[in-house]
Gaussian input, Z-matrix of N, CA and C with variables (Angstrom, degrees):
# hf/3-21g

backbone

0 1
 N
 C     1     B1
 C     2     B2     1     A1
 N     3     B3     2     A2     1     D1
 C     4     B4     3     A3     2     D2
 C     5     B5     4     A4     3     D3
 N     6     B6     5     A5     4     D4
 C     7     B7     6     A6     5     D5
 C     8     B8     7     A7     6     D6
 N     9     B9     8     A8     7     D7
 C    10    B10     9     A9     8     D8
 C    11    B11    10    A10     9     D9
 N    12    B12    11    A11    10    D10
 C    13    B13    12    A12    11    D11
 C    14    B14    13    A13    12    D12
 N    15    B15    14    A14    13    D13
 C    16    B16    15    A15    14    D14
 C    17    B17    16    A16    15    D15
 N    18    B18    17    A17    16    D16
 C    19    B19    18    A18    17    D17
 C    20    B20    19    A19    18    D18
 N    21    B21    20    A20    19    D19
 C    22    B22    21    A21    20    D20
 C    23    B23    22    A22    21    D21
 N    24    B24    23    A23    22    D22
 C    25    B25    24    A24    23    D23
 C    26    B26    25    A25    24    D24
 N    27    B27    26    A26    25    D25
 C    28    B28    27    A27    26    D26
 C    29    B29    28    A28    27    D27
 N    30    B30    29    A29    28    D28
 C    31    B31    30    A30    29    D29
 C    32    B32    31    A31    30    D30
 N    33    B33    32    A32    31    D31
 C    34    B34    33    A33    32    D32
 C    35    B35    34    A34    33    D33
 N    36    B36    35    A35    34    D34
 C    37    B37    36    A36    35    D35
 C    38    B38    37    A37    36    D36
 N    39    B39    38    A38    37    D37
 C    40    B40    39    A39    38    D38
 C    41    B41    40    A40    39    D39
 N    42    B42    41    A41    40    D40
 C    43    B43    42    A42    41    D41
 C    44    B44    43    A43    42    D42
 N    45    B45    44    A44    43    D43
 C    46    B46    45    A45    44    D44
 C    47    B47    46    A46    45    D45
 N    48    B48    47    A47    46    D46
 C    49    B49    48    A48    47    D47
 C    50    B50    49    A49    48    D48
 N    51    B51    50    A50    49    D49
 C    52    B52    51    A51    50    D50
 C    53    B53    52    A52    51    D51
 N    54    B54    53    A53    52    D52
 C    55    B55    54    A54    53    D53
 C    56    B56    55    A55    54    D54
 N    57    B57    56    A56    55    D55
 C    58    B58    57    A57    56    D56
 C    59    B59    58    A58    57    D57
 N    60    B60    59    A59    58    D58
 C    61    B61    60    A60    59    D59
 C    62    B62    61    A61    60    D60
 N    63    B63    62    A62    61    D61
 C    64    B64    63    A63    62    D62
 C    65    B65    64    A64    63    D63
 N    66    B66    65    A65    64    D64
 C    67    B67    66    A66    65    D65
 C    68    B68    67    A67    66    D66
 N    69    B69    68    A68    67    D67
 C    70    B70    69    A69    68    D68
 C    71    B71    70    A70    69    D69
 N    72    B72    71    A71    70    D70
 C    73    B73    72    A72    71    D71
 C    74    B74    73    A73    72    D72
 N    75    B75    74    A74    73    D73
 C    76    B76    75    A75    74    D74
 C    77    B77    76    A76    75    D75
 N    78    B78    77    A77    76    D76
 C    79    B79    78    A78    77    D77
 C    80    B80    79    A79    78    D78
 N    81    B81    80    A80    79    D79
 C    82    B82    81    A81    80    D80
 C    83    B83    82    A82    81    D81
 N    84    B84    83    A83    82    D82
 C    85    B85    84    A84    83    D83
 C    86    B86    85    A85    84    D84
 N    87    B87    86    A86    85    D85
 C    88    B88    87    A87    86    D86
 C    89    B89    88    A88    87    D87
 N    90    B90    89    A89    88    D88
 C    91    B91    90    A90    89    D89
 C    92    B92    91    A91    90    D90
 N    93    B93    92    A92    91    D91
 C    94    B94    93    A93    92    D92
 C    95    B95    94    A94    93    D93
 N    96    B96    95    A95    94    D94
 C    97    B97    96    A96    95    D95
 C    98    B98    97    A97    96    D96
 N    99    B99    98    A98    97    D97
 C   100   B100    99    A99    98    D98
 C   101   B101   100   A100    99    D99
 N   102   B102   101   A101   100   D100
 C   103   B103   102   A102   101   D101
 C   104   B104   103   A103   102   D102
 N   105   B105   104   A104   103   D103
 C   106   B106   105   A105   104   D104
 C   107   B107   106   A106   105   D105
 N   108   B108   107   A107   106   D106
 C   109   B109   108   A108   107   D107
 C   110   B110   109   A109   108   D108
 N   111   B111   110   A110   109   D109
 C   112   B112   111   A111   110   D110
 C   113   B113   112   A112   111   D111
 N   114   B114   113   A113   112   D112
 C   115   B115   114   A114   113   D113
 C   116   B116   115   A115   114   D114
 N   117   B117   116   A116   115   D115
 C   118   B118   117   A117   116   D116
 C   119   B119   118   A118   117   D117
 N   120   B120   119   A119   118   D118
 C   121   B121   120   A120   119   D119
 C   122   B122   121   A121   120   D120
 N   123   B123   122   A122   121   D121
 C   124   B124   123   A123   122   D122
 C   125   B125   124   A124   123   D123
 N   126   B126   125   A125   124   D124
 C   127   B127   126   A126   125   D125
 C   128   B128   127   A127   126   D126
 N   129   B129   128   A128   127   D127
 C   130   B130   129   A129   128   D128
 C   131   B131   130   A130   129   D129
 N   132   B132   131   A131   130   D130
 C   133   B133   132   A132   131   D131
 C   134   B134   133   A133   132   D132
 N   135   B135   134   A134   133   D133
 C   136   B136   135   A135   134   D134
 C   137   B137   136   A136   135   D135
 N   138   B138   137   A137   136   D136
 C   139   B139   138   A138   137   D137
 C   140   B140   139   A139   138   D138
 N   141   B141   140   A140   139   D139
 C   142   B142   141   A141   140   D140
 C   143   B143   142   A142   141   D141
 N   144   B144   143   A143   142   D142
 C   145   B145   144   A144   143   D143
 C   146   B146   145   A145   144   D144
 N   147   B147   146   A146   145   D145
 C   148   B148   147   A147   146   D146
 C   149   B149   148   A148   147   D147
 N   150   B150   149   A149   148   D148
 C   151   B151   150   A150   149   D149
 C   152   B152   151   A151   150   D150
 N   153   B153   152   A152   151   D151
 C   154   B154   153   A153   152   D152
 C   155   B155   154   A154   153   D153
 N   156   B156   155   A155   154   D154
 C   157   B157   156   A156   155   D155
 C   158   B158   157   A157   156   D156
 N   159   B159   158   A158   157   D157
 C   160   B160   159   A159   158   D158
 C   161   B161   160   A160   159   D159
 N   162   B162   161   A161   160   D160
 C   163   B163   162   A162   161   D161
 C   164   B164   163   A163   162   D162
 N   165   B165   164   A164   163   D163
 C   166   B166   165   A165   164   D164
 C   167   B167   166   A166   165   D165
 N   168   B168   167   A167   166   D166
 C   169   B169   168   A168   167   D167
 C   170   B170   169   A169   168   D168
 N   171   B171   170   A170   169   D169
 C   172   B172   171   A171   170   D170
 C   173   B173   172   A172   171   D171
 N   174   B174   173   A173   172   D172
 C   175   B175   174   A174   173   D173
 C   176   B176   175   A175   174   D174
 N   177   B177   176   A176   175   D175
 C   178   B178   177   A177   176   D176
 C   179   B179   178   A178   177   D177
 N   180   B180   179   A179   178   D178
 C   181   B181   180   A180   179   D179
 C   182   B182   181   A181   180   D180
 N   183   B183   182   A182   181   D181
 C   184   B184   183   A183   182   D182
 C   185   B185   184   A184   183   D183
 N   186   B186   185   A185   184   D184
 C   187   B187   186   A186   185   D185
 C   188   B188   187   A187   186   D186
 N   189   B189   188   A188   187   D187
 C   190   B190   189   A189   188   D188
 C   191   B191   190   A190   189   D189
 N   192   B192   191   A191   190   D190
 C   193   B193   192   A192   191   D191
 C   194   B194   193   A193   192   D192
 N   195   B195   194   A194   193   D193
 C   196   B196   195   A195   194   D194
 C   197   B197   196   A196   195   D195
 N   198   B198   197   A197   196   D196
 C   199   B199   198   A198   197   D197
 C   200   B200   199   A199   198   D198
 N   201   B201   200   A200   199   D199
 C   202   B202   201   A201   200   D200
 C   203   B203   202   A202   201   D201
 N   204   B204   203   A203   202   D202
 C   205   B205   204   A204   203   D203
 C   206   B206   205   A205   204   D204
 N   207   B207   206   A206   205   D205
 C   208   B208   207   A207   206   D206
 C   209   B209   208   A208   207   D207
 N   210   B210   209   A209   208   D208
 C   211   B211   210   A210   209   D209
 C   212   B212   211   A211   210   D210
 N   213   B213   212   A212   211   D211
 C   214   B214   213   A213   212   D212
 C   215   B215   214   A214   213   D213
 N   216   B216   215   A215   214   D214
 C   217   B217   216   A216   215   D215
 C   218   B218   217   A217   216   D216
 N   219   B219   218   A218   217   D217
 C   220   B220   219   A219   218   D218
 C   221   B221   220   A220   219   D219
 N   222   B222   221   A221   220   D220
 C   223   B223   222   A222   221   D221
 C   224   B224   223   A223   222   D222
 N   225   B225   224   A224   223   D223
 C   226   B226   225   A225   224   D224
 C   227   B227   226   A226   225   D225
 N   228   B228   227   A227   226   D226
 C   229   B229   228   A228   227   D227
 C   230   B230   229   A229   228   D228
 N   231   B231   230   A230   229   D229
 C   232   B232   231   A231   230   D230
 C   233   B233   232   A232   231   D231
 N   234   B234   233   A233   232   D232
 C   235   B235   234   A234   233   D233
 C   236   B236   235   A235   234   D234
 N   237   B237   236   A236   235   D235
 C   238   B238   237   A237   236   D236
 C   239   B239   238   A238   237   D237
 N   240   B240   239   A239   238   D238
 C   241   B241   240   A240   239   D239
 C   242   B242   241   A241   240   D240
 N   243   B243   242   A242   241   D241
 C   244   B244   243   A243   242   D242
 C   245   B245   244   A244   243   D243
 N   246   B246   245   A245   244   D244
 C   247   B247   246   A246   245   D245
 C   248   B248   247   A247   246   D246
 N   249   B249   248   A248   247   D247
 C   250   B250   249   A249   248   D248
 C   251   B251   250   A250   249   D249
 N   252   B252   251   A251   250   D250
 C   253   B253   252   A252   251   D251
 C   254   B254   253   A253   252   D252
 N   255   B255   254   A254   253   D253
 C   256   B256   255   A255   254   D254
 C   257   B257   256   A256   255   D255
 N   258   B258   257   A257   256   D256
 C   259   B259   258   A258   257   D257
 C   260   B260   259   A259   258   D258
 N   261   B261   260   A260   259   D259
 C   262   B262   261   A261   260   D260
 C   263   B263   262   A262   261   D261
 N   264   B264   263   A263   262   D262
 C   265   B265   264   A264   263   D263
 C   266   B266   265   A265   264   D264
 N   267   B267   266   A266   265   D265
 C   268   B268   267   A267   266   D266
 C   269   B269   268   A268   267   D267

   B1=1.4505
   B2=1.5326
   B3=1.3074
   B4=1.4619
   B5=1.5361
   B6=1.3331
   B7=1.4701
   B8=1.5125
   B9=1.3308
   B10=1.4693
   B11=1.5301
   B12=1.3316
   B13=1.4666
   B14=1.5260
   B15=1.3340
   B16=1.4660
   B17=1.5273
   B18=1.3317
   B19=1.4641
   B20=1.5200
   B21=1.3241
   B22=1.4725
   B23=1.5234
   B24=1.3357
   B25=1.4639
   B26=1.5206
   B27=1.3316
   B28=1.4670
   B29=1.5245
   B30=1.3196
   B31=1.4664
   B32=1.5208
   B33=1.3214
   B34=1.4627
   B35=1.5206
   B36=1.3275
   B37=1.4633
   B38=1.5217
   B39=1.3096
   B40=1.4655
   B41=1.5231
   B42=1.3188
   B43=1.4658
   B44=1.5254
   B45=1.3298
   B46=1.4649
   B47=1.5213
   B48=1.3178
   B49=1.4578
   B50=1.5270
   B51=1.3190
   B52=1.4680
   B53=1.5313
   B54=1.3115
   B55=1.4658
   B56=1.5147
   B57=1.3218
   B58=1.4573
   B59=1.5261
   B60=1.3184
   B61=1.4583
   B62=1.5214
   B63=1.3163
   B64=1.4605
   B65=1.5258
   B66=1.3144
   B67=1.4628
   B68=1.5298
   B69=1.3243
   B70=1.4647
   B71=1.5282
   B72=1.3257
   B73=1.4641
   B74=1.5319
   B75=1.3365
   B76=1.4681
   B77=1.5228
   B78=1.3095
   B79=1.4620
   B80=1.5267
   B81=1.3281
   B82=1.4667
   B83=1.5273
   B84=1.3379
   B85=1.4644
   B86=1.5297
   B87=1.3236
   B88=1.4638
   B89=1.5237
   B90=1.3227
   B91=1.4642
   B92=1.5283
   B93=1.3184
   B94=1.4599
   B95=1.5260
   B96=1.3367
   B97=1.4699
   B98=1.5240
   B99=1.3339
   B100=1.4570
   B101=1.5214
   B102=1.3333
   B103=1.4646
   B104=1.5331
   B105=1.3350
   B106=1.4632
   B107=1.5252
   B108=1.3217
   B109=1.4638
   B110=1.5174
   B111=1.3243
   B112=1.4630
   B113=1.5207
   B114=1.3250
   B115=1.4657
   B116=1.5267
   B117=1.3267
   B118=1.4591
   B119=1.5248
   B120=1.3278
   B121=1.4659
   B122=1.5275
   B123=1.3206
   B124=1.4665
   B125=1.5272
   B126=1.3318
   B127=1.4633
   B128=1.5253
   B129=1.3325
   B130=1.4688
   B131=1.5230
   B132=1.3209
   B133=1.4639
   B134=1.5320
   B135=1.3335
   B136=1.4679
   B137=1.5253
   B138=1.3325
   B139=1.4617
   B140=1.5247
   B141=1.3315
   B142=1.4698
   B143=1.5255
   B144=1.3179
   B145=1.4583
   B146=1.5298
   B147=1.3391
   B148=1.4608
   B149=1.5295
   B150=1.3224
   B151=1.4605
   B152=1.5215
   B153=1.3332
   B154=1.4569
   B155=1.5285
   B156=1.3259
   B157=1.4631
   B158=1.5279
   B159=1.3325
   B160=1.4604
   B161=1.5151
   B162=1.3241
   B163=1.4661
   B164=1.5293
   B165=1.3190
   B166=1.4662
   B167=1.5312
   B168=1.3199
   B169=1.4559
   B170=1.5277
   B171=1.3277
   B172=1.4602
   B173=1.5119
   B174=1.3280
   B175=1.4643
   B176=1.5232
   B177=1.3101
   B178=1.4674
   B179=1.5246
   B180=1.3315
   B181=1.4595
   B182=1.5260
   B183=1.3260
   B184=1.4716
   B185=1.5264
   B186=1.3181
   B187=1.4610
   B188=1.5248
   B189=1.3442
   B190=1.4623
   B191=1.5215
   B192=1.3229
   B193=1.4648
   B194=1.5238
   B195=1.3226
   B196=1.4651
   B197=1.5326
   B198=1.3381
   B199=1.4644
   B200=1.5377
   B201=1.3247
   B202=1.4709
   B203=1.5255
   B204=1.3263
   B205=1.4632
   B206=1.5288
   B207=1.3218
   B208=1.4719
   B209=1.5268
   B210=1.3270
   B211=1.4618
   B212=1.5346
   B213=1.3263
   B214=1.4673
   B215=1.5261
   B216=1.3276
   B217=1.4593
   B218=1.5295
   B219=1.3361
   B220=1.4626
   B221=1.5296
   B222=1.3372
   B223=1.4599
   B224=1.5181
   B225=1.3270
   B226=1.4670
   B227=1.5282
   B228=1.3368
   B229=1.4639
   B230=1.5313
   B231=1.3471
   B232=1.4626
   B233=1.5224
   B234=1.3234
   B235=1.4620
   B236=1.5250
   B237=1.3253
   B238=1.4667
   B239=1.5197
   B240=1.3372
   B241=1.4690
   B242=1.5236
   B243=1.3485
   B244=1.4677
   B245=1.5140
   B246=1.3280
   B247=1.4616
   B248=1.5170
   B249=1.3306
   B250=1.4658
   B251=1.5310
   B252=1.3311
   B253=1.4737
   B254=1.5283
   B255=1.3289
   B256=1.4656
   B257=1.5130
   B258=1.3302
   B259=1.4619
   B260=1.5263
   B261=1.3260
   B262=1.4655
   B263=1.5210
   B264=1.3143
   B265=1.4603
   B266=1.5245
   B267=1.3071
   B268=1.4650
   B269=1.4819
   A1=108.08
   A2=115.39
   A3=121.46
   A4=108.30
   A5=116.83
   A6=121.51
   A7=113.61
   A8=117.05
   A9=119.93
   A10=110.51
   A11=117.01
   A12=120.63
   A13=110.04
   A14=115.94
   A15=119.90
   A16=111.19
   A17=117.44
   A18=120.70
   A19=112.81
   A20=117.57
   A21=119.92
   A22=109.57
   A23=116.90
   A24=120.52
   A25=110.83
   A26=116.54
   A27=120.38
   A28=110.77
   A29=116.90
   A30=120.88
   A31=111.49
   A32=116.66
   A33=120.20
   A34=111.63
   A35=116.48
   A36=120.07
   A37=110.69
   A38=117.73
   A39=121.08
   A40=110.51
   A41=116.80
   A42=119.99
   A43=111.65
   A44=117.18
   A45=120.25
   A46=111.55
   A47=117.21
   A48=121.26
   A49=113.67
   A50=117.36
   A51=119.99
   A52=110.42
   A53=115.45
   A54=120.83
   A55=114.53
   A56=118.53
   A57=118.71
   A58=110.05
   A59=116.26
   A60=120.96
   A61=112.22
   A62=117.60
   A63=120.50
   A64=110.79
   A65=116.09
   A66=119.73
   A67=110.30
   A68=116.37
   A69=119.49
   A70=111.27
   A71=117.05
   A72=120.45
   A73=110.34
   A74=116.72
   A75=119.97
   A76=110.50
   A77=116.81
   A78=121.11
   A79=110.41
   A80=116.44
   A81=118.86
   A82=111.59
   A83=117.24
   A84=119.77
   A85=110.59
   A86=117.17
   A87=120.71
   A88=110.56
   A89=116.35
   A90=120.14
   A91=111.03
   A92=116.56
   A93=121.14
   A94=113.02
   A95=116.57
   A96=119.70
   A97=113.83
   A98=116.43
   A99=119.68
   A100=114.08
   A101=116.90
   A102=120.65
   A103=108.49
   A104=116.55
   A105=119.75
   A106=114.69
   A107=119.09
   A108=119.59
   A109=111.75
   A110=117.12
   A111=120.06
   A112=110.12
   A113=116.42
   A114=120.67
   A115=109.97
   A116=116.95
   A117=121.60
   A118=111.06
   A119=116.36
   A120=120.77
   A121=110.81
   A122=117.31
   A123=120.85
   A124=111.21
   A125=117.26
   A126=120.42
   A127=111.18
   A128=117.21
   A129=120.89
   A130=111.29
   A131=116.44
   A132=120.30
   A133=110.00
   A134=116.82
   A135=120.47
   A136=111.26
   A137=117.25
   A138=120.49
   A139=110.74
   A140=116.88
   A141=119.89
   A142=111.15
   A143=117.44
   A144=120.59
   A145=110.75
   A146=117.06
   A147=120.76
   A148=110.82
   A149=116.65
   A150=121.06
   A151=110.59
   A152=117.51
   A153=121.41
   A154=110.95
   A155=116.51
   A156=120.45
   A157=110.93
   A158=116.86
   A159=120.51
   A160=112.47
   A161=116.68
   A162=121.10
   A163=110.04
   A164=117.14
   A165=120.59
   A166=110.34
   A167=116.70
   A168=121.15
   A169=110.69
   A170=116.61
   A171=121.05
   A172=112.17
   A173=116.77
   A174=120.75
   A175=111.42
   A176=116.05
   A177=120.58
   A178=110.51
   A179=116.64
   A180=121.79
   A181=112.30
   A182=117.01
   A183=119.26
   A184=112.76
   A185=117.01
   A186=119.47
   A187=110.96
   A188=117.03
   A189=121.20
   A190=114.17
   A191=116.64
   A192=120.69
   A193=109.06
   A194=117.17
   A195=122.27
   A196=110.12
   A197=117.61
   A198=121.06
   A199=113.41
   A200=118.06
   A201=120.24
   A202=110.98
   A203=117.37
   A204=120.69
   A205=110.55
   A206=116.74
   A207=120.38
   A208=109.83
   A209=116.24
   A210=120.99
   A211=110.70
   A212=116.58
   A213=120.39
   A214=111.13
   A215=116.95
   A216=120.30
   A217=111.22
   A218=116.87
   A219=120.52
   A220=110.12
   A221=117.09
   A222=120.96
   A223=111.95
   A224=116.25
   A225=120.58
   A226=109.92
   A227=116.70
   A228=120.33
   A229=110.80
   A230=117.49
   A231=120.75
   A232=110.88
   A233=117.37
   A234=120.88
   A235=110.52
   A236=116.59
   A237=120.38
   A238=110.69
   A239=116.54
   A240=119.95
   A241=110.33
   A242=116.90
   A243=120.24
   A244=111.94
   A245=117.28
   A246=121.31
   A247=111.58
   A248=115.98
   A249=119.72
   A250=111.52
   A251=115.58
   A252=118.84
   A253=109.63
   A254=117.05
   A255=120.00
   A256=112.64
   A257=116.81
   A258=121.33
   A259=113.03
   A260=115.99
   A261=120.94
   A262=112.61
   A263=118.48
   A264=121.79
   A265=111.79
   A266=117.95
   A267=121.79
   A268=109.62
   D1=137.62
   D2=179.41
   D3=-85.62
   D4=108.72
   D5=-176.73
   D6=-60.22
   D7=-40.44
   D8=-179.48
   D9=-63.50
   D10=-46.38
   D11=178.63
   D12=-61.68
   D13=-41.39
   D14=179.05
   D15=-57.32
   D16=-52.31
   D17=-175.02
   D18=-70.33
   D19=-35.39
   D20=176.41
   D21=-66.09
   D22=-43.49
   D23=177.97
   D24=-64.51
   D25=-44.76
   D26=178.45
   D27=-57.00
   D28=-50.65
   D29=-177.89
   D30=-63.23
   D31=-41.98
   D32=-179.31
   D33=-63.55
   D34=-48.94
   D35=-179.24
   D36=-67.50
   D37=-42.33
   D38=-179.85
   D39=-59.16
   D40=-49.14
   D41=-179.24
   D42=-67.31
   D43=-36.48
   D44=179.46
   D45=-66.76
   D46=-31.67
   D47=-177.35
   D48=-83.33
   D49=-18.62
   D50=-177.44
   D51=-65.40
   D52=121.53
   D53=175.60
   D54=75.43
   D55=12.27
   D56=179.74
   D57=-87.15
   D58=-179.69
   D59=-177.08
   D60=-61.76
   D61=-32.50
   D62=179.87
   D63=-64.52
   D64=-45.35
   D65=-179.98
   D66=-65.47
   D67=-40.64
   D68=178.82
   D69=-66.58
   D70=-36.17
   D71=177.22
   D72=-65.11
   D73=-41.71
   D74=178.22
   D75=-64.80
   D76=-40.25
   D77=178.68
   D78=-61.72
   D79=-48.39
   D80=-177.87
   D81=-69.60
   D82=-35.73
   D83=178.25
   D84=-65.63
   D85=-39.61
   D86=177.42
   D87=-64.29
   D88=-44.89
   D89=179.52
   D90=-62.97
   D91=-38.05
   D92=-177.20
   D93=-74.37
   D94=-40.29
   D95=-173.95
   D96=-94.94
   D97=-29.62
   D98=-178.38
   D99=74.87
   D100=17.86
   D101=178.44
   D102=-122.81
   D103=77.33
   D104=-173.23
   D105=-61.91
   D106=-35.95
   D107=-177.73
   D108=-70.70
   D109=-32.94
   D110=176.23
   D111=-68.05
   D112=-44.05
   D113=178.35
   D114=-63.90
   D115=-43.13
   D116=178.92
   D117=-59.80
   D118=-47.58
   D119=-179.14
   D120=-63.29
   D121=-46.25
   D122=-179.83
   D123=-63.40
   D124=-40.88
   D125=179.18
   D126=-66.16
   D127=-39.38
   D128=177.89
   D129=-63.65
   D130=-45.06
   D131=179.75
   D132=-63.97
   D133=-42.55
   D134=179.53
   D135=-63.46
   D136=-43.43
   D137=179.24
   D138=-66.12
   D139=-39.75
   D140=177.56
   D141=-63.21
   D142=-42.79
   D143=179.76
   D144=-65.69
   D145=-44.51
   D146=178.31
   D147=-61.30
   D148=-40.19
   D149=178.63
   D150=-67.91
   D151=-41.70
   D152=177.03
   D153=-57.88
   D154=-44.83
   D155=178.68
   D156=-63.84
   D157=-41.17
   D158=178.23
   D159=-63.63
   D160=-43.32
   D161=179.59
   D162=-66.56
   D163=-43.89
   D164=-179.66
   D165=-63.53
   D166=-46.83
   D167=179.56
   D168=-64.23
   D169=-41.13
   D170=178.14
   D171=-63.54
   D172=-38.92
   D173=178.38
   D174=-63.82
   D175=-40.66
   D176=178.88
   D177=-71.56
   D178=-43.83
   D179=-176.38
   D180=-63.09
   D181=-36.19
   D182=-177.89
   D183=-70.03
   D184=-8.70
   D185=174.87
   D186=-74.07
   D187=-22.88
   D188=-177.74
   D189=-116.60
   D190=-23.62
   D191=-175.66
   D192=-126.10
   D193=137.83
   D194=179.08
   D195=-64.51
   D196=141.21
   D197=179.45
   D198=-55.01
   D199=-36.06
   D200=179.25
   D201=-62.33
   D202=-38.81
   D203=178.69
   D204=-69.65
   D205=-39.10
   D206=177.28
   D207=-59.80
   D208=-42.24
   D209=179.27
   D210=-62.09
   D211=-42.79
   D212=178.58
   D213=-66.14
   D214=-42.32
   D215=178.47
   D216=-63.10
   D217=-38.93
   D218=177.11
   D219=-63.35
   D220=-40.40
   D221=177.31
   D222=-61.83
   D223=-42.65
   D224=177.99
   D225=-63.97
   D226=-41.64
   D227=178.94
   D228=-60.88
   D229=-41.54
   D230=178.07
   D231=-63.19
   D232=-40.15
   D233=178.96
   D234=-64.44
   D235=-43.37
   D236=179.03
   D237=-63.22
   D238=-45.92
   D239=179.13
   D240=-62.04
   D241=-42.73
   D242=176.90
   D243=-59.48
   D244=-42.39
   D245=177.58
   D246=-62.08
   D247=-43.33
   D248=178.16
   D249=-62.67
   D250=-39.18
   D251=178.47
   D252=-64.99
   D253=-44.54
   D254=178.69
   D255=-61.34
   D256=-34.45
   D257=179.11
   D258=-82.18
   D259=-5.02
   D260=178.83
   D261=76.60
   D262=22.38
   D263=-178.37
   D264=-105.39
   D265=9.36
   D266=-179.77
   D267=-133.64

């Protein structure tokens, strides 16, 4: 395992997830249900599955598209999603 890649990925994902809708959903679900370990376990499994799909798709996609272009396309997608959120359409 590449330690540098591990820690850069960990820091990036950790910071990206702080205060996002997923964390707020887990917070509200815990408050509503009162079963924090169940919510924690379900959220961990969901995040792992979403990450697995992203890694698998990214591995396949990089066979046809350069990583720099994928990064730019992801940036454009974030801008579009942000615009939709601001317009109240997302």
